[in-house]
N, C-alpha and C positions, 0 to 999 in steps of 0.2 A: 504493499500500499504506499504510494508515494507521498511525499511531503508536499503540501500545498503551500506556495509562498502567499502569505497574507497580503491583502491590498494595503496600500498606504493610507492610513487614517490617523486622526489625532493631531492636527495642525497643518498649516501650509508647508508644502515640500521644500520651499526655499529656506526654511529655518531649521531643516533637519541637521543635526550635527555631523552625521556622516557625510551628507552632500556638501556641507560647509567645509569640510576637511579634504574631500577627495574628489571635488568636482574637477573634471579634466579641463574644462574650458575656462576663459577669463570673462568677466561680466563687461564685455565691451559696450554693449547698448546702453546699459544704465549708467555706466561711467562717462560715455560721450554725451548723454542727456544732462548729466550733472554738470560736466565741463561747460557746455553751452549755457546752462542756466547760470552757472557762477560768473562766467565772463560777460554775458550780456547783463545780468542783474547788478554786477559790480559798476558797469558803466552808468547805470542809472542811478545807483546809490551814492556815487560820489558827488553829486549835485548838492551844493549848499553845506558840505562838511567842513570845508576849509582846510582840507589836508592835501598831500601831495597829489598831483594828477597822475592818472595811470600812464604808465610808460612801459617800455619793453621789459624791464626788471620786473615791474609789477606782474605783467602778464606771465612771465616766466615762473614767478614764485606761485601765482594762481594755478598754472598748468601743473607744476609739481605737486601742489597740494591735493589736486583732484586726480591728477593722473596715476598717482601711486595707489590710488584705491583699486586699481586693476588688480593688485594683489591681496585684496582684502580677504579672499577666501583661502588662498594658499598661504599667505604670509601676513596674517592680521596684525601681529605685533609690529612689524615693519611699516605696514600701511599706516597704523594710527600714530606711530611715533613720528614718521615723516611728514604726515599731514599737520600734526600739531607744531612740529619745529618750523615747517615752511610758513604756516600761518603766523607764528610768533615772529619770524623774521620779517614778514610782510607788514604786520602792524608796528614793529619797531622801526621799519623804514619810513613811517609816516603815511602810508597809503591808506585810503578810505575803508571804513567798516562796510561790510556787505555780506553777501550770501556765502562768502568762504566759511563761515561758521556752519553752514549746511555740510560741507565736505567733512569738518571736524566731527560733527554728529554722526554722519555715516561710518566714519573709521571707528568711532567710539562704540557704536552699536555692533559693528562686525566683530571687534575684538572681545567684547563682553559675552555676546551670545555664543560665540565659539570657545569659551572658557578661559580667555586671557584677560581676566579682570584686572589684575594687578597692574599689567602693561597699559591697560586703557586709563585706569585711574591715575598712574604716574604721568602719562603724557598729558592727560586732560588738566591734571593738577599743576604740571609744569607750565602749560599754556596759561592757566588763570594766574599763578604766581608771577610769571613773567610780564603778563599784561599790567598787573598791579606795579611791578617794579618800573616798567616802562612809562606807564602814564602817570605815575606820582613821584618818581624819583629821578629817572634819567631823561625825562622829556626835554630838559634844558640843552642837553648836548645832542639830542637826535633831531633829524627833520620831522616836521617842517619848521623853519625858522620862525621864532616868536611864538611858538606853541605853549599853551598853558596846561596846568594839571587838569586831568579829566575829573569831572564831578563825581562824587561818591555815589550819586543816584545811578550814574551810568554803571559804575562798578557793581552796585547792588544788582542791577538788571543782568549783567554777565554772570554774576554769581548764581543767581536764580536759574539763569539758562544752564549753566553747568550741572547744577543739582538736578534739574528736570531731565537732561539728557542722560545722566548716570542712572537715575531713577527708573526712567522708561527702559533703558537698556537692561537693568537688573531685573524688572518685571518681565521683559520679554525672554530673558535667560531662564528664569524660573518657570515660565510657561513652556518653553521649549523642553526644559528637562521633565516636566510632567507629562508632556506629550510623549517623550521617548519612553518614559517609565510605563505609561499606559500601553504604548505599542508593545513593548517587551513583555508585559504581562499577558496581552491578547495572545502574542506568539507562543508563550509558554503554555497558555490554556489549550491553544490549538494542538501543540505537541502532546500535552497531557491526554486531550481527548483522543488523539490518534493512537497513542499507547494503550488507552483502555480499549478502543476498538479492536486493536490487534489482540489483546489478551481474550476479549469476549469472543473473537472468532476462533482463536486457538482453543478455547474452552469448549466452544460448540462443536469443532471438529473432533476434539478429544472424545467428548461424550458420545456422539455419533459412531465414531469409528470404533471405540473400545466396546460398545454394546454389539455392534454388528459383527466385529471380528471375534468376539467371544462366541457368538452363536455359530458363526462359521467354523471356528476351530472345533466346538464340541461335535457339530455335525460331520465335519471331515474325519474326526476320530470314528465316529459310528459308522460312516461309510467305508472306511478302510477295514474295520473290524468284521464288517458283514458282507463285504464285496464278493466273497466266494460262497460263504455259507447262506446268506439271504439276499440276493440281488435285488428283490423288490424293496426291502427295507433300506438298502443302500441307495436305490434310486430315489426314495422318499427324502433321505439325508441330502442327497445331491440337489433335489428341487428346493429343499429349505435353503441351502447355501446359495443357489441362484436367486432366490427371493430376497434373502438378507442382504446380499452384495448389491442387487438393484436398488433396494431401499437406501442402503448407505450411500450409493453414488448420487442418487436424487437428492438426498439431504445435504451431501458435500457441495453439489452444484449449487443448492439453494443459499448456502452460506457463503460460497465464493461469489455468487451473483451480487452480493451487496458491495463487491469491490469494483463494479463497473464504472460508475461515476458517482462522486458525492451527491447526496440528495435523492438519489433514486429510491423509489419504494420497493420492497421486497415483492418478488413475481408471485409468492405464495404465503399464506399466513404461517407464522411461527408455531411450531408444535405447542400443545397445551394438553391438559388432562382429558380432553375429549378423545385424544388418540390413545388413551390407556388400553383399550381393546386390542390395538395392534401390538403393544408391548407384551400383553398376555399371550396372543397368538405366537409371537416370536419365542417367548419363554417356553410354551408348550413345544415348538419345534425342537427346542434344546433339550426337552425332557423334564421341564420344570413346570409344576403345577401352580398357578397363582390364583389366590381368592381374593377378591377385591371387595371391600365394604366402604360405603361412604354414607355421610350424613350432613344435613344442611343444604343450602342452595348454591350450587356451583355457578350459577349466573352471574353472581357478584364478583367472581375473581377476575382481575384485569389481565391483560395479555402477558405483562412482565412477570407476575407471580405465577401465572399458569405455565409459562415456559420454564421458569426455575423449578417448579413443582414436578413437571414432566421429566425434566432432566435428572432430578434427584431420585425419583423412582426408577428411571432407566439405569442409572448408575447402581442403584442398590440391587436391582434384579441382576444386573451383570456381574456384581461381586458375588451373588448367591450361586450363580452359574459357574463360576470361575473358582471360588474359594470355599464353597460349603458342600459337605457331603449330603445335604438334605436336597430332596427333589420337590420339596413344597415350599411355598412363600405366601405371606399374608400381607396385603396392602390395605391399610384403613386410612381414610381421607375424611378429615373433619372440616366442614366450612363454617366458619364462624363470622360474626361481624367485624370486618377489617382484618381478619387473621385466617390463615390456612394451616392446619395441622396434619403432618404426614407421619404414618408409622409403618415401617416395613419390617417384618419378622420373618426369620427362617429358623428352623428347629436344629440346624447343626448336624454333626460336628464339623469343625473346619477341616479342611483337607491339607492344610499346610500351616506354617508359622505366621502367615500374614492374613489372618482371618479378616474378612471384610475389606481387604485391599490395603495395599501400602504405598501406592503411587499417587498420581495425579486424581485419582477418583475421589477420595474422600476430601482431598484439598479443594477440588472443583466444587463439591457440594457445599462445602463450608463457605467458599466464595461467593457462590450464588446466594446462599442464604444471608451473609453478611451485606451483600449488595442491596437487599431489602430491609435490612435492620433486623433480620431474624437469626435464628441459632440453629445448629446441628449437633446432635448427640449421637455418637456411633460407638457401640462396644458390645462385648459379650453379655448374654443375659445369664441369670443364675442357673437356668436349667441347661446350659450349654449351647444354646442358640445364639443368634446374633440380631441385634436390632439398631435400626436407624430411625431416629425421632427428629423430625424438622418442624420448626415454628416459623412461618412466613407471613409477617405483616404486609398488608397491601401497599403501605407507604413507609418509606425508610427514613431515619433521621439524618442520614448522611450519603445521599445519593451520589454527591460529586466526589466522594473519597476514592482515590486511586486504590485499586486492589493490589494486594501484595504481589511480588513477582512470582510466576509459577515455577515450581521445582523441576528439575531436569529429568526426573524419573518418569516413567509411563506405567500405566496400570498393566 
């Protein structure tokens, strides 16, 4: 069952940390648009400021401050540091204020949202401190001639702008981390569901094949023993083998059909207790007489609980055929409000040291019961037989719990 790649959800794709760090291209279009905006906007902003007019040096500084933002995805630290440095030199040279601060904001955003917070803070803090030094201490020796100290209200506005840029970038970084965490959680949940589906299918295949192969094994032994002395009985055994193998193939195809495409509905209903007569017939073909008793209303059992009950009875009868010397078994089914009770008994004695099964059979039964919030008790009876007792509620308290890993042994 192949892994499906989850779709991108949980935030704009251009804010993805992976894309920010590994994008193969450069942001040519956005950088070119920003460059045109800064160049043209600064030309309009210089009117009435009384600062140095824009010349070739000013245009070069603006070009450097914006052009280095081409590297903001691959080298965000270099981008933000260079932008702030070029902007500080531009302001110290006495050129007019303007949209160059937009370039600073873009560089700061890119550095913070990609995780380089200290670099952004130091660069922006250096620009802020340098502007205070230039506008309140060094203005006497810097152009333009006759410049005066900048009013503190202007510095307050710049300080508020710096705080706003940092706060907005930090908020964006936190949101991006939340989106990434949510995306990782969804991917982990999808992998967990895929693992649970594989385990469910493996358990279904085990239950189907273990029962059918046990019947085939018993009947093959009968056929071999009677092939010469009683050909008709041997023919009956071979007929039983053919029927059991056909049924096993049909159920295996049904289980594997669910792997066609995700979301497809099963082509046939899942087995339930209404197929219990088939189990009785198969057990009879293997030489086991099964008596079934039930009480209560079977119509109230939902499909999930019905499938689990069917597989538990199937596995219990398989263990009787394989591991018990008894040729009889009793199945009692009690339908209660919101609960299903199963009891499977055989008179024994066990034919080996692993009475009741020692492989995946009992483990699978316990996992099926646990998935519904139920329990399984299996063990020898005081009179020498073996009993399987299952309690299956219709709704479990922990449906989403991942079942334990199946053991490597097989029944």
